[in-house]
C-alpha positions as CSV (number, residue, x, y, z in Angstrom):
1,X,-50.0,8.9,33.8
2,X,-47.0,10.9,32.7
3,X,-48.0,13.9,34.7
4,X,-48.9,11.8,37.8
5,X,-45.6,9.9,37.8
6,X,-43.1,12.5,36.6
7,X,-44.2,15.9,38.0
8,X,-42.7,15.6,41.5
9,X,-43.2,19.4,42.1
10,X,-46.9,19.0,41.4
11,X,-47.6,17.5,44.8
12,X,-46.2,17.8,48.3
13,X,-46.1,14.0,48.8
14,X,-44.2,13.4,45.6
15,X,-46.9,11.0,44.7
16,X,-49.3,12.0,41.9
17,X,-51.9,9.6,43.3
18,X,-52.3,11.8,46.4
19,X,-53.5,14.9,44.7
20,X,-51.5,18.0,43.8
21,X,-51.5,21.6,42.7
22,X,-53.2,22.5,39.4
23,X,-51.0,25.5,38.7
24,X,-47.8,23.4,39.0
25,X,-49.3,20.8,36.7
26,X,-50.0,23.5,34.0
27,X,-46.4,24.9,34.6
28,X,-45.0,21.4,34.1
29,X,-46.8,21.2,30.7
30,X,-45.0,24.4,29.7
31,X,-41.5,23.6,31.0
32,X,-41.3,19.9,30.5
33,X,-44.1,18.8,28.2
34,X,-46.5,15.8,28.6
35,X,-46.8,12.6,26.6
36,X,-50.2,11.2,25.5
37,X,-52.3,8.8,27.5
38,X,-55.6,6.9,27.4
39,X,-58.1,5.1,29.5
40,X,-57.3,2.1,31.7
41,X,-56.6,-1.0,29.5
42,X,-57.3,1.1,26.4
43,X,-53.9,0.6,24.7
44,X,-54.2,4.2,23.6
45,X,-51.4,6.8,23.8
46,X,-47.9,6.6,25.2
47,X,-48.9,6.1,28.9
48,X,-52.5,4.8,29.4
49,X,-54.0,5.1,32.8
50,X,-52.8,2.2,34.9
51,X,-55.4,1.9,37.6
52,X,-58.9,0.3,37.4
53,X,-62.1,2.3,38.1
54,X,-63.4,2.5,41.7
55,X,-66.5,4.0,43.3
56,X,-66.4,7.3,45.2
57,X,-69.9,6.9,46.6
58,X,-69.9,3.4,47.9
59,X,-73.1,2.6,46.0
60,X,-71.6,0.9,42.9
61,X,-72.5,-2.6,41.8
62,X,-69.6,-2.7,39.3
63,X,-66.6,-1.1,41.0
64,X,-64.9,-1.6,44.4
65,X,-65.0,1.2,47.0
66,X,-62.1,3.7,46.3
67,X,-61.2,3.6,50.0
68,X,-60.1,0.0,49.5
69,X,-58.3,0.7,46.2
70,X,-55.3,2.8,47.2
71,X,-52.4,3.0,44.7
72,X,-49.1,4.7,44.5
73,X,-47.8,6.3,41.3
74,X,-45.0,4.5,39.5
75,X,-41.5,5.8,39.2
76,X,-41.1,8.3,36.3
77,X,-40.0,6.6,33.1
78,X,-38.9,8.0,29.8
79,X,-40.4,5.1,27.9
80,X,-44.0,4.5,26.9
81,X,-45.9,1.8,28.8
82,X,-47.9,1.1,25.7
83,X,-45.3,-0.5,23.3
84,X,-47.7,-0.5,20.4
85,X,-48.2,3.3,20.2
86,X,-46.9,5.3,17.3
87,X,-46.1,8.1,19.7
88,X,-43.0,6.6,21.3
89,X,-41.1,9.9,21.2
90,X,-43.9,12.5,21.2
91,X,-44.4,15.3,23.7
92,X,-47.0,18.0,23.9
93,X,-45.6,21.4,24.9
94,X,-47.4,24.4,26.3
95,X,-46.6,28.0,25.4
96,X,-48.0,29.6,28.5
97,X,-50.5,29.1,31.4
98,X,-52.4,31.6,33.3
99,X,-55.2,32.3,35.8
100,X,-58.5,33.3,34.3
101,X,-60.2,36.3,36.0
102,X,-62.9,35.3,38.4
103,X,-65.7,36.7,36.3
104,X,-68.4,34.7,34.6
105,X,-67.9,36.5,31.3
106,X,-64.2,36.0,31.3
107,X,-64.4,32.3,31.9
108,X,-67.0,32.0,29.1
109,X,-64.8,33.9,26.7
110,X,-61.8,31.7,27.6
111,X,-63.7,28.5,26.9
112,X,-65.2,30.0,23.7
113,X,-61.8,31.1,22.3
114,X,-59.4,28.5,23.6
115,X,-61.4,25.4,24.9
116,X,-61.9,23.8,28.3
117,X,-60.4,25.2,31.5
118,X,-59.6,23.6,34.9
119,X,-61.4,24.8,38.0
120,X,-60.8,24.1,41.6
121,X,-63.6,24.4,44.1
122,X,-64.8,23.4,47.6
123,X,-66.6,20.1,47.9
124,X,-68.9,18.8,50.6
125,X,-70.6,15.6,51.4
126,X,-73.6,16.5,49.3
127,X,-71.4,16.6,46.1
128,X,-70.8,12.9,46.4
129,X,-74.6,12.3,46.2
130,X,-75.1,14.4,43.0
131,X,-77.2,12.6,40.4
132,X,-78.6,15.4,38.3
133,X,-79.9,18.9,38.1
134,X,-77.9,22.0,38.8
135,X,-75.7,21.6,41.8
136,X,-75.8,24.6,44.1
137,X,-75.7,23.0,47.5
138,X,-73.1,25.1,49.4
139,X,-75.5,26.1,52.2
140,X,-74.2,25.2,55.6
141,X,-77.4,23.5,56.6
142,X,-77.6,21.0,53.7
143,X,-74.1,20.7,52.2
144,X,-72.6,18.4,54.9
145,X,-69.0,18.3,56.0
146,X,-66.3,20.2,54.1
147,X,-64.1,17.5,52.4
148,X,-61.5,19.6,50.7
149,X,-60.9,20.9,47.2
150,X,-61.6,19.3,43.9
151,X,-60.3,20.1,40.4
152,X,-62.5,19.5,37.4
153,X,-62.8,20.4,33.8
154,X,-65.3,23.1,32.7
155,X,-66.4,22.3,29.1
156,X,-69.1,24.9,28.5
157,X,-72.2,26.5,29.9
158,X,-76.0,26.6,29.5
159,X,-79.3,27.5,31.0
160,X,-82.2,25.4,32.3
161,X,-85.2,27.7,32.1
162,X,-83.9,30.7,34.0
163,X,-81.1,28.9,35.9
164,X,-77.6,29.3,34.5
165,X,-75.0,26.6,34.9
166,X,-71.5,25.4,33.9
167,X,-71.1,22.0,32.2
168,X,-68.2,20.3,33.9
169,X,-66.5,16.8,33.9
170,X,-65.5,15.0,37.0
171,X,-63.1,12.0,37.1
172,X,-65.2,9.7,39.3
173,X,-66.2,7.4,36.4
174,X,-69.5,7.2,34.5
175,X,-71.6,5.9,37.4
176,X,-71.3,9.2,39.3
177,X,-73.4,12.3,38.4
178,X,-74.7,12.4,34.9
179,X,-72.5,9.8,33.2
180,X,-69.5,11.4,34.9
181,X,-70.5,15.0,34.1
182,X,-72.4,17.6,36.2
183,X,-74.0,21.0,36.1
184,X,-73.1,23.6,38.7
185,X,-74.7,27.0,39.2
186,X,-73.0,29.7,37.1
187,X,-72.4,33.4,37.8
188,X,-72.5,33.2,41.6
189,X,-69.1,31.6,42.4
190,X,-70.9,28.5,43.8
191,X,-68.6,26.7,46.1
192,X,-65.8,29.0,44.9
193,X,-65.7,27.4,41.4
194,X,-65.2,30.7,39.6
195,X,-62.4,31.9,41.9
196,X,-59.7,29.5,40.9
197,X,-59.8,28.8,37.1
198,X,-56.6,28.0,35.2
199,X,-56.1,27.8,31.4
200,X,-53.2,27.7,28.9
201,X,-52.1,28.0,25.3
202,X,-50.4,25.1,23.6
203,X,-47.2,25.6,21.7
204,X,-46.1,22.6,19.7
205,X,-45.8,18.9,19.4
206,X,-42.3,17.6,19.2
207,X,-41.2,14.2,17.9
208,X,-38.0,12.2,17.4
209,X,-36.2,12.1,14.0
210,X,-33.1,10.5,12.8
211,X,-30.8,13.5,13.0
212,X,-30.1,16.5,15.2
213,X,-31.6,15.0,18.3
214,X,-31.8,16.9,21.6
215,X,-32.8,15.1,24.8
216,X,-35.4,16.7,27.1
217,X,-36.2,14.8,30.2
218,X,-35.2,11.5,28.6
219,X,-37.2,12.1,25.4
220,X,-35.3,12.7,22.2
221,X,-36.5,15.8,20.5
222,X,-35.6,17.1,17.0
223,X,-36.4,20.7,16.8
224,X,-36.6,20.4,13.0
225,X,-39.6,18.2,13.2
226,X,-42.3,20.3,14.9
227,X,-45.8,19.3,14.0
228,X,-48.4,22.0,14.6
229,X,-51.9,20.9,15.5
230,X,-55.0,22.8,16.6
231,X,-54.9,24.6,19.9
232,X,-58.1,23.1,21.2
233,X,-57.0,19.5,20.6
234,X,-53.8,19.8,22.6
235,X,-55.4,21.8,25.3
236,X,-58.2,19.3,25.7
237,X,-55.6,16.5,26.1
238,X,-53.8,18.5,28.8
239,X,-56.9,19.3,30.7
240,X,-58.0,15.7,30.7
241,X,-54.6,14.7,32.0
242,X,-54.8,17.3,34.7
243,X,-58.2,16.4,36.0
244,X,-57.3,12.7,36.2
245,X,-54.4,13.7,38.3
246,X,-56.3,15.7,40.9
Protein backbone atom coordinates (compact mmCIF):
# COMPACT_ATOMS: atom_id res chain seq x y z
CA UNK A 1 0.00 0.00 0.00
CA UNK A 2 2.91 2.37 0.63
CA UNK A 3 3.86 2.43 -3.05
CA UNK A 4 0.25 2.82 -4.18
CA UNK A 5 -0.53 5.73 -1.87
CA UNK A 6 2.77 7.61 -1.75
CA UNK A 7 4.39 7.38 -5.19
CA UNK A 8 2.48 10.12 -7.03
CA UNK A 9 4.94 10.15 -9.93
CA UNK A 10 4.30 6.45 -10.53
CA UNK A 11 0.94 7.10 -12.20
CA UNK A 12 -0.55 9.80 -14.41
CA UNK A 13 -3.78 9.91 -12.41
CA UNK A 14 -1.92 10.35 -9.08
CA UNK A 15 -3.96 7.36 -7.86
CA UNK A 16 -2.10 4.09 -7.37
CA UNK A 17 -5.34 2.14 -7.80
CA UNK A 18 -5.48 3.23 -11.45
CA UNK A 19 -2.29 1.55 -12.61
CA UNK A 20 1.10 3.10 -13.19
CA UNK A 21 4.61 2.84 -14.60
CA UNK A 22 6.82 0.01 -13.40
CA UNK A 23 10.08 1.88 -14.03
CA UNK A 24 8.94 4.80 -11.87
CA UNK A 25 7.96 2.42 -9.09
CA UNK A 26 11.42 0.84 -9.10
CA UNK A 27 12.95 4.33 -9.11
CA UNK A 28 10.82 5.31 -6.11
CA UNK A 29 12.19 2.28 -4.24
CA UNK A 30 15.72 3.63 -4.85
CA UNK A 31 15.08 7.32 -4.11
CA UNK A 32 12.48 7.13 -1.33
CA UNK A 33 12.33 3.58 -0.02
CA UNK A 34 9.26 1.45 0.70
CA UNK A 35 7.81 0.18 3.97
CA UNK A 36 6.67 -3.41 4.43
CA UNK A 37 3.14 -4.64 3.77
CA UNK A 38 0.94 -7.72 3.85
CA UNK A 39 -2.25 -9.31 2.56
CA UNK A 40 -5.69 -7.85 3.20
CA UNK A 41 -6.68 -8.22 6.88
CA UNK A 42 -3.40 -10.04 7.57
CA UNK A 43 -2.08 -7.60 10.19
CA UNK A 44 1.35 -8.13 8.64
CA UNK A 45 3.91 -5.44 7.94
CA UNK A 46 3.63 -1.68 8.25
CA UNK A 47 0.93 -1.10 5.64
CA UNK A 48 -1.11 -4.23 4.81
CA UNK A 49 -3.23 -4.23 1.65
CA UNK A 50 -6.45 -2.34 2.37
CA UNK A 51 -8.86 -3.71 -0.21
CA UNK A 52 -10.68 -7.08 -0.30
CA UNK A 53 -10.28 -9.54 -3.16
CA UNK A 54 -12.45 -9.33 -6.26
CA UNK A 55 -12.89 -11.44 -9.38
CA UNK A 56 -11.38 -10.38 -12.71
CA UNK A 57 -13.20 -13.08 -14.69
CA UNK A 58 -16.80 -12.67 -13.46
CA UNK A 59 -16.90 -16.40 -12.72
CA UNK A 60 -16.15 -16.37 -9.00
CA UNK A 61 -18.46 -17.80 -6.37
CA UNK A 62 -16.49 -16.22 -3.55
CA UNK A 63 -15.62 -12.68 -4.65
CA UNK A 64 -17.57 -9.79 -6.22
CA UNK A 65 -16.83 -8.67 -9.76
CA UNK A 66 -13.92 -6.21 -9.85
CA UNK A 67 -15.90 -3.85 -12.07
CA UNK A 68 -18.22 -3.22 -9.12
CA UNK A 69 -15.38 -2.89 -6.60
CA UNK A 70 -13.63 0.34 -7.54
CA UNK A 71 -11.42 1.94 -4.90
CA UNK A 72 -9.25 5.01 -4.59
CA UNK A 73 -5.84 4.97 -2.94
CA UNK A 74 -5.66 6.71 0.43
CA UNK A 75 -3.68 9.87 1.10
CA UNK A 76 0.00 9.14 1.72
CA UNK A 77 0.77 8.75 5.41
CA UNK A 78 4.07 8.51 7.26
CA UNK A 79 2.52 6.19 9.84
CA UNK A 80 1.89 2.46 9.70
CA UNK A 81 -1.75 1.44 9.34
CA UNK A 82 -0.91 -1.70 11.31
CA UNK A 83 -0.28 -0.42 14.83
CA UNK A 84 0.93 -3.80 16.06
CA UNK A 85 3.88 -4.12 13.72
CA UNK A 86 7.44 -4.04 14.99
CA UNK A 87 8.42 -2.17 11.82
CA UNK A 88 6.94 1.21 12.70
CA UNK A 89 9.99 3.06 11.38
CA UNK A 90 11.53 0.68 8.84
CA UNK A 91 12.12 1.37 5.16
CA UNK A 92 13.58 -0.85 2.46
CA UNK A 93 15.93 1.05 0.15
CA UNK A 94 17.09 0.06 -3.33
CA UNK A 95 20.64 0.56 -4.57
CA UNK A 96 19.78 0.68 -8.27
CA UNK A 97 17.22 -0.47 -10.83
CA UNK A 98 17.67 -1.32 -14.50
CA UNK A 99 16.13 -2.83 -17.60
CA UNK A 100 17.11 -6.42 -18.31
CA UNK A 101 18.17 -7.07 -21.94
CA UNK A 102 15.32 -8.60 -23.94
CA UNK A 103 17.02 -11.97 -24.29
CA UNK A 104 15.90 -15.25 -22.78
CA UNK A 105 19.34 -16.09 -21.37
CA UNK A 106 19.79 -12.63 -19.82
CA UNK A 107 16.44 -12.82 -18.04
CA UNK A 108 17.23 -16.31 -16.76
CA UNK A 109 20.62 -15.14 -15.51
CA UNK A 110 19.05 -12.17 -13.70
CA UNK A 111 16.53 -14.38 -11.91
CA UNK A 112 19.20 -16.94 -11.01
CA UNK A 113 21.62 -14.35 -9.62
CA UNK A 114 19.29 -11.77 -8.05
CA UNK A 115 15.78 -13.19 -7.76
CA UNK A 116 12.38 -12.34 -9.30
CA UNK A 117 11.91 -9.66 -11.96
CA UNK A 118 8.90 -7.66 -13.10
CA UNK A 119 7.69 -7.94 -16.68
CA UNK A 120 5.12 -5.89 -18.58
CA UNK A 121 3.35 -7.49 -21.54
CA UNK A 122 0.28 -7.20 -23.77
CA UNK A 123 -2.89 -8.87 -22.54
CA UNK A 124 -5.93 -9.92 -24.52
CA UNK A 125 -9.35 -11.33 -23.68
CA UNK A 126 -8.00 -14.88 -23.80
CA UNK A 127 -5.65 -14.18 -20.88
CA UNK A 128 -8.61 -13.68 -18.53
CA UNK A 129 -9.76 -17.23 -19.31
CA UNK A 130 -6.40 -18.89 -18.61
CA UNK A 131 -6.79 -21.97 -16.38
CA UNK A 132 -3.63 -23.96 -17.04
CA UNK A 133 -1.03 -25.08 -19.53
CA UNK A 134 1.46 -22.79 -21.25
CA UNK A 135 -0.13 -19.54 -22.36
CA UNK A 136 0.87 -18.56 -25.90
CA UNK A 137 -2.38 -17.17 -27.25
CA UNK A 138 -1.24 -13.99 -28.98
CA UNK A 139 -2.54 -14.98 -32.40
CA UNK A 140 -4.96 -12.41 -33.80
CA UNK A 141 -7.58 -15.06 -34.60
CA UNK A 142 -7.89 -16.47 -31.09
CA UNK A 143 -6.57 -13.93 -28.62
CA UNK A 144 -9.59 -11.61 -28.60
CA UNK A 145 -9.48 -7.86 -28.07
CA UNK A 146 -6.35 -6.09 -26.89
CA UNK A 147 -7.04 -4.89 -23.34
CA UNK A 148 -3.83 -3.07 -22.48
CA UNK A 149 -0.64 -3.93 -20.68
CA UNK A 150 -0.12 -5.97 -17.53
CA UNK A 151 2.82 -6.17 -15.12
CA UNK A 152 3.57 -9.46 -13.41
CA UNK A 153 6.35 -11.12 -11.46
CA UNK A 154 8.53 -13.75 -13.19
CA UNK A 155 9.80 -16.21 -10.60
CA UNK A 156 11.55 -18.81 -12.69
CA UNK A 157 11.37 -21.04 -15.73
CA UNK A 158 10.82 -24.63 -16.77
CA UNK A 159 9.99 -27.02 -19.57
CA UNK A 160 6.94 -29.21 -20.22
CA UNK A 161 8.25 -31.90 -22.52
CA UNK A 162 9.78 -29.82 -25.30
CA UNK A 163 7.86 -26.62 -24.56
CA UNK A 164 9.71 -23.93 -22.61
CA UNK A 165 7.90 -21.56 -20.27
CA UNK A 166 8.29 -18.79 -17.70
CA UNK A 167 6.71 -19.26 -14.28
CA UNK A 168 4.97 -16.00 -13.37
CA UNK A 169 2.66 -14.66 -10.66
CA UNK A 170 -0.36 -12.50 -11.36
CA UNK A 171 -2.29 -10.46 -8.77
CA UNK A 172 -5.82 -11.59 -9.65
CA UNK A 173 -6.19 -13.76 -6.51
CA UNK A 174 -5.92 -17.53 -6.18
CA UNK A 175 -9.06 -18.33 -8.20
CA UNK A 176 -7.46 -17.16 -11.44
CA UNK A 177 -5.06 -19.34 -13.43
CA UNK A 178 -3.14 -21.95 -11.45
CA UNK A 179 -3.77 -20.68 -7.94
CA UNK A 180 -2.80 -17.18 -9.05
CA UNK A 181 0.23 -18.29 -11.11
CA UNK A 182 0.64 -19.03 -14.80
CA UNK A 183 3.05 -20.41 -17.38
CA UNK A 184 3.76 -18.40 -20.52
CA UNK A 185 5.86 -19.47 -23.51
CA UNK A 186 9.55 -18.70 -23.06
CA UNK A 187 12.10 -17.67 -25.66
CA UNK A 188 9.78 -16.19 -28.29
CA UNK A 189 8.79 -12.88 -26.65
CA UNK A 190 5.20 -14.07 -26.37
CA UNK A 191 2.88 -11.08 -26.04
CA UNK A 192 6.05 -8.95 -25.68
CA UNK A 193 6.76 -10.37 -22.20
CA UNK A 194 10.53 -10.49 -22.73
CA UNK A 195 10.76 -6.97 -24.13
CA UNK A 196 10.05 -4.96 -20.98
CA UNK A 197 11.69 -6.61 -17.98
CA UNK A 198 12.88 -4.57 -15.01
CA UNK A 199 14.95 -5.58 -12.01
CA UNK A 200 16.95 -4.00 -9.22
CA UNK A 201 19.53 -4.45 -6.49
CA UNK A 202 18.59 -3.76 -2.84
CA UNK A 203 20.81 -1.53 -0.74
CA UNK A 204 19.80 -1.48 2.91
CA UNK A 205 17.10 -1.52 5.53
CA UNK A 206 16.96 1.58 7.69
CA UNK A 207 15.31 1.80 11.11
CA UNK A 208 14.77 4.43 13.76
CA UNK A 209 16.99 4.72 16.81
CA UNK A 210 17.10 7.02 19.82
CA UNK A 211 19.84 9.30 18.54
CA UNK A 212 21.09 11.04 15.42
CA UNK A 213 17.76 10.83 13.61
CA UNK A 214 17.36 12.01 10.05
CA UNK A 215 13.90 12.31 8.52
CA UNK A 216 13.26 11.02 5.01
CA UNK A 217 9.72 11.46 3.71
CA UNK A 218 8.32 11.49 7.23
CA UNK A 219 10.19 8.42 8.45
CA UNK A 220 12.93 8.94 11.03
CA UNK A 221 16.11 7.30 9.92
CA UNK A 222 19.29 6.74 11.87
CA UNK A 223 22.14 6.09 9.51
CA UNK A 224 24.08 4.37 12.31
CA UNK A 225 21.53 1.57 12.46
CA UNK A 226 21.56 -0.07 9.05
CA UNK A 227 20.59 -3.72 9.05
CA UNK A 228 21.78 -5.73 6.10
CA UNK A 229 19.61 -8.59 4.91
CA UNK A 230 19.85 -10.89 1.90
CA UNK A 231 19.32 -9.32 -1.50
CA UNK A 232 16.70 -11.81 -2.60
CA UNK A 233 14.47 -11.27 0.44
CA UNK A 234 14.31 -7.47 -0.04
CA UNK A 235 13.93 -7.76 -3.78
CA UNK A 236 11.12 -10.30 -3.45
CA UNK A 237 9.27 -7.89 -1.15
CA UNK A 238 9.66 -5.03 -3.60
CA UNK A 239 8.55 -7.06 -6.62
CA UNK A 240 5.47 -8.20 -4.69
CA UNK A 241 4.62 -4.59 -3.87
CA UNK A 242 5.11 -3.57 -7.49
CA UNK A 243 2.92 -6.20 -8.99
CA UNK A 244 0.10 -5.48 -6.51
CA UNK A 245 0.25 -1.89 -7.62
CA UNK A 246 -0.09 -2.48 -11.33
